[in-house]
C-alpha positions in Angstrom: 86.9 -3.6 89.7 84.1 -6.0 90.5 86.5 -8.9 89.9 88.7 -7.6 92.7 85.9 -8.0 95.2 84.6 -11.3 94.0 88.0 -12.9 93.7 87.9 -14.0 97.3 84.5 -15.0 98.7 83.9 -15.1 102.5 83.9 -18.9 102.5 87.2 -19.1 100.5 89.0 -16.3 102.3 91.5 -17.1 105.0 90.1 -15.0 107.9 90.7 -14.6 111.6 87.1 -13.7 112.4 85.0 -16.2 114.2 81.9 -15.3 116.2 80.9 -18.1 118.7 78.4 -16.3 120.9 75.8 -13.6 120.7 77.3 -10.1 120.7 77.8 -9.1 123.4 78.6 -12.5 124.9 77.8 -13.3 128.6 81.3 -12.4 130.0 81.3 -9.1 128.1 77.8 -8.4 129.5 79.1 -9.1 133.0 82.1 -6.7 132.5 79.8 -4.1 131.2 77.7 -4.2 134.3 80.8 -3.7 136.4 81.9 -0.9 134.1 78.6 1.0 134.6 79.1 1.0 138.3 82.7 2.4 138.4 83.6 4.0 135.0 82.6 7.6 134.2 79.7 7.8 131.8 81.8 10.4 129.9 83.9 7.5 128.6 82.2 6.2 125.5 81.8 2.5 124.5 81.8 2.1 120.7 81.4 -1.7 120.8 79.7 -3.8 123.5 82.7 -6.2 123.7 85.7 -6.5 126.1 89.0 -7.7 124.7 91.0 -10.5 126.3 94.0 -10.7 123.9 95.0 -9.6 120.5 97.7 -10.2 117.8 98.4 -8.8 114.4 94.9 -7.8 113.1 92.9 -10.0 115.4 91.2 -9.2 118.7 89.7 -12.0 120.8 87.1 -10.9 123.3 86.5 -12.5 126.8 83.9 -14.7 125.3 86.2 -16.2 122.7 84.9 -14.3 119.7 87.6 -13.5 117.1 87.2 -10.0 115.5 89.1 -8.7 112.4 90.3 -5.3 113.6 90.0 -2.5 111.1 90.2 0.2 113.9 93.8 -0.4 115.0 93.0 1.3 118.3 92.1 4.4 116.2 95.3 4.2 114.3 97.7 3.1 117.1 98.4 -0.5 116.2 100.1 0.2 112.8 102.6 -2.6 113.4 100.0 -5.0 114.6 98.7 -6.0 118.1 101.3 -7.4 120.4 104.0 -7.1 117.8 106.8 -9.5 118.9 109.6 -7.0 118.6 107.7 -4.3 120.6 106.8 -6.8 123.3 110.4 -7.9 123.6 111.7 -4.3 123.7 109.2 -3.3 126.4 109.9 -6.4 128.4 113.6 -5.8 128.4 113.3 -2.1 129.2 110.8 -2.5 132.0 113.2 -4.7 133.9 116.0 -2.1 133.6 114.5 1.4 134.2 110.7 1.9 134.5 110.9 5.6 135.4 113.3 8.3 136.5 111.9 11.4 134.8 114.1 12.4 132.0 114.7 15.9 133.5 116.0 14.4 136.7 118.1 11.5 135.4 118.2 11.1 131.7 118.4 7.9 129.7 119.5 6.9 126.3 116.2 5.7 124.8 114.7 9.2 125.0 117.7 10.6 123.1 117.4 7.8 120.5 113.7 8.5 119.9 114.5 12.1 119.2 117.3 11.1 116.8 114.9 8.8 114.9 112.3 11.5 114.7 114.8 14.0 113.5 115.9 11.5 110.8 112.4 10.6 109.6 110.3 13.7 109.8 110.3 15.9 106.6 113.2 18.4 106.1 116.9 18.2 106.1 117.5 21.0 108.6 118.6 20.6 112.3 115.7 19.3 114.4 114.9 18.8 118.0 112.0 17.1 119.8 110.1 17.1 123.1 108.4 13.8 124.2 105.1 13.9 126.0 102.2 11.4 126.7 99.4 11.9 124.2 98.5 13.5 120.9 96.5 16.3 122.6 99.4 17.1 124.9 101.7 17.3 121.9 99.3 19.7 120.2 99.2 21.9 123.3 103.0 21.9 123.4 103.3 22.8 119.7 101.0 25.8 120.2 103.1 26.9 123.3 106.3 26.5 121.3 105.0 28.5 118.4 103.7 31.3 120.6 107.0 31.5 122.4 109.0 31.6 119.2 106.8 34.2 117.4 105.7 36.3 120.3 102.1 36.0 118.9 99.0 34.7 120.4 96.5 33.6 117.8 96.0 30.0 116.6 94.5 29.0 113.2 92.9 25.7 112.4 90.8 24.2 109.7 87.1 23.2 109.4 86.5 19.5 110.2 89.8 19.2 112.1 90.2 17.3 115.3 93.0 17.9 117.8 92.1 16.5 121.2 89.9 16.7 124.3 91.9 19.1 126.5 90.6 22.7 127.0 92.8 24.2 124.2 92.4 21.3 121.8 88.7 21.1 122.4 88.6 24.8 121.2 90.7 23.8 118.2 88.2 21.0 117.1 85.7 21.8 114.4 83.0 19.8 116.3 82.2 21.5 119.6 79.9 18.5 120.4 80.7 16.2 122.1 84.3 17.3 122.9 83.6 20.7 124.4 79.9 20.5 125.3 79.3 21.9 128.8 83.0 22.1 129.5 83.5 25.8 128.8 84.6 28.4 128.8 87.2 27.0 126.4 90.5 28.6 125.4 90.3 31.6 123.2 92.4 33.0 120.4 91.5 30.0 118.1 90.3 30.8 114.6 88.6 28.3 112.3 89.0 28.6 108.5 87.5 26.5 105.7 89.6 23.6 104.5 90.0 21.8 101.2 87.5 19.0 100.7 87.4 18.1 97.0 84.4 15.7 97.2 82.3 18.4 98.9 83.5 21.8 97.6 84.8 20.9 94.1 87.5 23.5 94.5 91.1 23.2 93.2 93.9 23.3 95.7 94.7 26.9 94.6 91.1 28.0 95.0 90.7 26.4 98.4 93.9 27.9 99.6 92.8 31.3 98.5 89.6 30.9 100.5 91.4 29.8 103.6 94.1 32.5 103.4 91.7 35.3 102.6 89.5 34.4 105.6 92.5 34.3 108.0 94.0 37.5 106.7 90.7 39.4 106.9 89.3 37.8 110.1 92.5 37.6 112.2 95.4 39.2 110.4 98.5 37.2 109.4 100.7 39.3 111.7 98.9 38.1 114.8 98.9 34.3 114.0 101.5 32.3 115.9 100.7 29.0 114.1 98.5 27.2 111.6 97.8 23.7 112.8 96.7 21.3 110.0 96.1 17.6 109.7 97.5 16.7 106.2 94.7 14.1 106.0 91.9 14.8 108.5 91.1 12.0 110.8 88.0 12.4 112.9 86.6 14.8 110.2 86.3 11.9 107.7 89.7 11.2 106.2 89.5 14.2 104.1 92.4 14.4 101.6 93.0 18.0 100.4 93.2 18.9 96.7 96.6 19.0 95.0 98.5 22.2 95.8 96.4 23.2 98.8 98.9 22.4 101.5 102.0 23.8 99.7 100.1 27.1 99.2 99.4 27.2 103.0 103.0 26.5 103.9 104.2 29.2 101.5 101.8 31.7 103.0 102.9 30.8 106.5 106.5 31.2 105.8 105.9 34.5 104.0 104.2 35.8 107.1 106.3 34.4 109.9 103.6 31.9 110.9 104.7 28.5 112.2 103.2 25.7 110.1 102.3 22.7 112.3 101.5 19.3 110.8 99.3 17.3 113.2 100.2 13.8 112.2 98.9 12.1 115.3 96.7 9.8 113.1 98.3 10.1 109.7 101.9 9.7 110.8 104.3 6.9 111.3 103.8 4.7 108.2 100.0 4.9 108.2 99.7 6.3 104.7 102.7 4.5 103.0 105.1 7.3 104.0 106.7 7.9 107.4 104.5 11.1 107.6 101.6 12.0 105.3 103.1 15.5 104.7 105.6 13.7 102.4 102.7 12.9 99.9 102.0 16.6 99.5 105.6 17.7 99.1 105.5 20.0 102.1 108.1 20.5 104.9 106.4 21.6 108.1 108.1 23.7 110.8 106.8 21.4 113.5 105.4 17.8 113.3 103.2 16.3 115.9 103.4 12.5 116.2 101.7 10.0 118.5 99.5 6.9 118.2 101.4 4.6 115.8 104.9 5.6 116.9 104.6 3.7 120.2 103.2 0.3 119.0 100.5 0.5 121.7 102.5 2.3 124.4 101.5 5.9 125.3 103.9 8.4 123.9 103.8 11.5 121.7 106.2 14.1 120.3 106.7 17.5 118.9 109.6 17.6 116.4 110.7 20.6 114.4 113.2 23.2 113.5 115.8 23.5 116.2 115.5 27.3 116.4 111.8 27.0 117.0 112.1 24.1 119.5 114.8 26.0 121.4 112.7 29.1 121.9 111.3 27.7 125.1 113.2 28.4 128.4 114.5 25.4 130.4 111.6 23.9 132.4 109.0 25.3 130.0 108.5 22.0 128.3 108.2 18.4 129.6 106.3 16.6 132.3 106.6 13.7 134.8 105.9 10.9 132.4 106.9 12.5 129.1 109.2 10.2 127.2 108.9 7.3 129.7 111.8 4.8 129.0 109.5 1.9 128.5 107.5 3.8 125.9 110.7 5.0 124.3 111.9 1.4 123.9 108.7 0.7 122.1 109.2 3.6 119.7 112.7 2.5 118.8 111.5 -1.1 118.1 108.6 0.3 115.9 111.1 2.3 113.8 113.2 -0.9 113.5 110.2 -3.0 112.4 109.2 -0.4 109.7 112.7 -0.9 108.2 113.1 -4.6 108.7 109.6 -5.6 107.5 109.1 -2.9 104.9 105.9 -1.7 106.6 105.8 1.3 104.3 105.4 -1.1 101.5 102.7 -3.0 103.5 100.7 0.2 104.0 100.8 0.8 100.2 99.8 -2.8 99.7 96.7 -2.3 101.9 95.7 0.6 99.7 96.3 -1.3 96.4 94.1 -4.2 97.7 91.4 -2.4 99.7 90.8 0.7 97.6 89.8 -1.1 94.4 87.6 -3.4 96.4 85.8 -0.5 98.0 85.5 1.2 94.6 83.8 -1.9 93.4 81.3 -1.5 96.2 80.8 2.1 95.2 79.9 1.0 91.6 77.4 -1.5 93.1 75.8 0.5 95.9 74.4 4.0 95.1 74.6 5.1 98.7 78.3 4.7 98.8 79.3 8.1 97.4 83.0 8.4 97.9 86.1 6.3 98.4 89.2 8.1 99.6 92.4 8.0 101.6 96.0 6.8 101.3 97.8 3.7 102.4 96.1 2.0 105.4 94.1 5.2 106.1 91.0 4.7 103.9 87.4 5.7 104.2 84.0 5.5 102.5 81.3 8.1 102.7 77.6 7.5 102.5 75.0 9.9 101.0 71.3 9.4 100.4 71.2 8.8 96.6 67.9 10.7 96.3 68.5 13.8 98.5 72.4 13.8 98.3 72.4 14.5 102.1 74.7 12.7 104.5 73.4 9.2 105.5 74.8 8.4 109.0 72.1 5.8 109.5 73.7 3.7 106.7 77.2 4.0 108.2 75.9 2.9 111.6 73.9 0.0 110.1 77.0 -1.3 108.3 79.1 -0.9 111.4 76.5 -2.9 113.4 76.2 -5.6 110.8 80.0 -5.9 110.6 80.3 -6.2 114.4 78.0 -9.2 114.5 79.9 -10.7 111.6 83.2 -10.3 113.4 84.6 -7.1 111.9 85.3 -3.9 113.9 84.9 -0.7 111.9 84.9 2.9 113.2 82.6 5.7 112.0 83.9 9.3 111.4 83.0 12.5 109.7 81.3 15.6 110.9 77.9 14.1 110.1 78.8 10.5 111.2 78.3 9.2 107.6 81.9 7.9 107.0 83.4 4.6 107.8 87.1 4.8 108.3 89.6 1.9 108.1 92.8 1.9 110.1 93.9 -1.7 110.1 97.4 -2.8 111.2 99.4 -2.6 108.0 100.4 -6.3 108.3 96.7 -7.3 107.7 96.6 -9.9 104.9 95.0 -9.3 101.5 92.6 -12.2 102.3 91.5 -10.6 105.5 91.0 -7.2 103.7 88.8 -8.8 101.0 86.9 -10.8 103.6 86.2 -7.6 105.5 85.0 -5.8 102.4 82.7 -8.8 101.6 81.1 -8.2 105.0 80.5 -4.6 104.1 79.0 -5.7 100.8 76.7 -8.1 102.6 75.6 -5.3 104.9 74.8 -2.9 102.1 73.0 -5.6 100.2 70.9 -6.3 103.2 69.9 -2.6 103.5 
């Protein structure tokens, strides 16, 4: 495995990163001063830089620094920044119809997006969709739909899950802080059960499922639960991949008890893991699938897609919104699906894993603090633990992130304890760029 890492040195690698000023540069500093005067302090700033333009896996800031982007706008830029096909589709559509509100005067792109979602989400039954603006809005709508269909009120979620920043989705998050701190009272009727986390709990999928189900049956009662909302691979929680058999057991239990199984694929969906939706890796067919982020190629759009009988439970006017399924965003979605097929982006996501995962495992063998490597496709993560105490080491994750920033690589932290680095690069990132980025992480860990 070590050979995988050393095969391409930083000097030999073809890379897009090039830092030409201090970080942040003078223009970024100027913009930050303006930001502080007018932008709410509630909006965080992960990096002290301001982007000017971007393409594929490269972001160029206002000071001319080139950064290799392993964040992908937190999983949005799956097809790459300013993808040519997406730009062309958006440009054409914006000159035709910018907005009518689909409920007032419909348009073909909305219908085509729903057709594509019906075709590519798991399951061969009749499906329907509703289009909205964001992942959190889609989660809220999925809960509404499930409650309407079942006539039940209670919502079940899993530990370390993340579902959004609205009142309901903040209540559904595992981490109250920072997403719900001081914003209460939050929505009720939400119940949190233990998930499957093989690295941390050592349980088989069957054992973990028994734990989850037993808690929900005893604490809530299966007959009261409208839906179980699950990220097949948890995002903000640290890219936790459940043990084999865990998700199928939950789906089986839901169906046996009249509970709507909802797969929150906001971050894991649309090619990210090497399948259209991560649920496919686990052999499950959800009742409802939530998609957002990567489906729009950078344009704001999200969807709830699922069994037609469940989706039709709502009365007319109960679903929708002014900007939901905006025609320009719909045009972007259509072009993204087309790009996935034409450029074999599913294959590219698998290539990212086949290149990056062995390189990260080589780092794991070299650096004792790197305790775990996990993920699928272009959704990978590494977790840091203190090798002496075996406690989470968020300070190491933060130090590596900071070192990488100044070397021209953008990486996000994650995990309940902030001790995880997550990688969400555009799937068209090159192997050379991947290995170059890993070499920067290696340098950071060696410096520590």
